[in-house]
C-alpha positions, -999 to +999 in steps of 0.1 A: +359+070-384+391+067-362+395+028-365+393+035-405+423+059-403+442+035-380+434+007-406+449+030-435+414+032-453+389+059-461+359+063-437+331+039-451+303+060-465+269+058-445+243+036-459+218+065-458+241+083-484+252+054-507+232+069-538+247+104-535+285+093-537+304+078-566+322+046-558+304+044-526+309+007-519+347+008-527+359+014-489+326-004-474+296+007-457+286+021-424+251+008-414+250+024-380+228+053-367+236+075-338+218+065-304+208+030-319+215-001-301+210-038-302+174-035-291+151-005-295+163+026-279+151+062-272+165+071-307+136+067-334+161+051-357+168+014-370+180-009-343+210-033-352+187-061-363+170-036-392+206-025-400+215-062-407+184-064-428+200-032-450+232-051-453+214-082-463+195-062-489+227-050-507+241-087-506+208-100-521+211-073-547+247-084-555+259-048-547+286-068-527+297-102-542+315-132-526+348-119-534+341-086-517+326-103-486+356-128-486+380-100-482+358-077-459+360-070-422+327-064-401+329-042-373+300-045-346+299-018-320+277-019-291+287+014-273+258+016-246+226+031-259+208+001-248+219+007-213+214+043-213+176+036-225+172+010-198+185+034-171+163+062-184+134+040-182+139+025-150+150+053-129+185+042-126+174+009-111+203-015-112+189-044-096+178-060-130+207-049-151+220-084-154+188-098-169+186-070-194+224-079-203+212-114-210+184-099-231+208-079-251+233-109-257+206-133-269+197-108-297+231-097-304+245-134-309+214-139-334+226-108-353+265-118-353+254-152-366+234-133-395+265-114-405+286-142-407+259-163-427+259-134-451+295-143-459+319-120-439+347-140-428+363-116-403+342-097-377+354-073-349+330-069-320+338-042-296+337-048-257+319-021-239+336+008-221+336+013-183+302+027-186+304+041-149+334+064-160+315+084-185+309+121-171+271+116-172+277+091-145+308+105-129+288+138-124+274+127-090+311+126-077+318+160-090+337+142-117+363+126-093+349+090-094+337+064-116+305+047-107+317+010-097+281-005-101+278+003-138+317-009-144+307-040-127+276-039-154+303-034-180+323-064-170+294-086-169+285-076-203+319-084-217+322-116-200+286-127-216+298-114-250+330-132-247+308-166-240+287-156-270+315-156-294+327-187-281+293-202-287+294-192-322+328-205-328+318-239-315+289-237-339+309-228-370+348-218-368+348-205-404+348-170-394+374-153-372+360-131-344+385-104-327+374-085-297+383-051-293+387-043-257+372-009-252+370-016-214+408-019-207+417+007-235+396+030-218+412+029-185+447+027-202+442+057-221+426+079-193+454+070-170+482+080-197+463+111-207+459+125-171+494+115-163+509+130-196+487+161-199+491+182-169+459+202-163+438+175-179+402+174-174+401+139-163+363+129-162+351+164-166+336+171-201+350+200-221+314+209-233+285+209-209+252+226-203+250+254-178+224+236-158+229+198-154+201+178-163+183+208-181+207+219-207+234+200-227+263+207-249+249+223-281+215+238-263+204+273-271+175+294-261+149+311-284+171+336-294+200+315-302+222+325-273+244+294-261+232+275-228+265+256-227+301+262-219+332+251-236+365+247-216+395+269-225+417+241-240+399+213-256+431+197-263+434+187-225+399+171-226+394+132-226+353+136-229+338+163-252+304+160-236+286+140-209+286+107-232+315+109-258+351+112-258+368+140-275+389+138-306+419+134-281+403+111-260+394+086-291+432+089-302+445+077-270+418+050-269+428+037-302+465+039-297+459+013-270+439-008-295+465-005-322+477-042-318+441-055-319+431-033-349+461-047-370+448-084-364+420-074-386+444-070-416+462-097-414 
């Protein structure tokens, strides 16, 4: 995890592998599963509620004691998989996106309150990135512009999230909440990256399928031949594929979040 390296700690072990690694609890634990969200998504993996169930089980089993929890930091990341699922199931219909955001927030507020109730004293929550700028959405403009309607959806999500955290603080202020503003960090990092890296790919991904919508980064045919292309110089890419920033992209993003990350250790 890039965030872990910025905090000067080792990457937490994945919950799935907790029994395979010695001293696995020393650096915390990662309960996330790829492709999942607050609600059920297209990924057949445990959603956030179930992931918190796993955490609660470890607390009840005394794997983590009160001292561990008092000195711990919880990171809650909502990266957009819920919205990707909504758009896939609603054929990119944005009319009821706001109602869907409220549904996410209702459950997310419950989830954060559960984590707090288990004894975590500091909780960082990511604001969502500008969803309209990911290559999958920017492809319609040949990667020249972001989809503003989705970016407005991101702003509404973040406003609702900040309100939820205020609600939780009003209920009980014993836990410190810190937001990691991925929305502004994405724009700041992308602007710096394109300005200081001549020839950068901008919103265009480094790795993409040979036919948009049919093949993806990593696709192969029956003989194992690649059905995707990789850019000549990955160091000039901000995005690795149509959904995810590259290593360079994440480095730029977390450079913008450095001051917020250090609040977690003070």
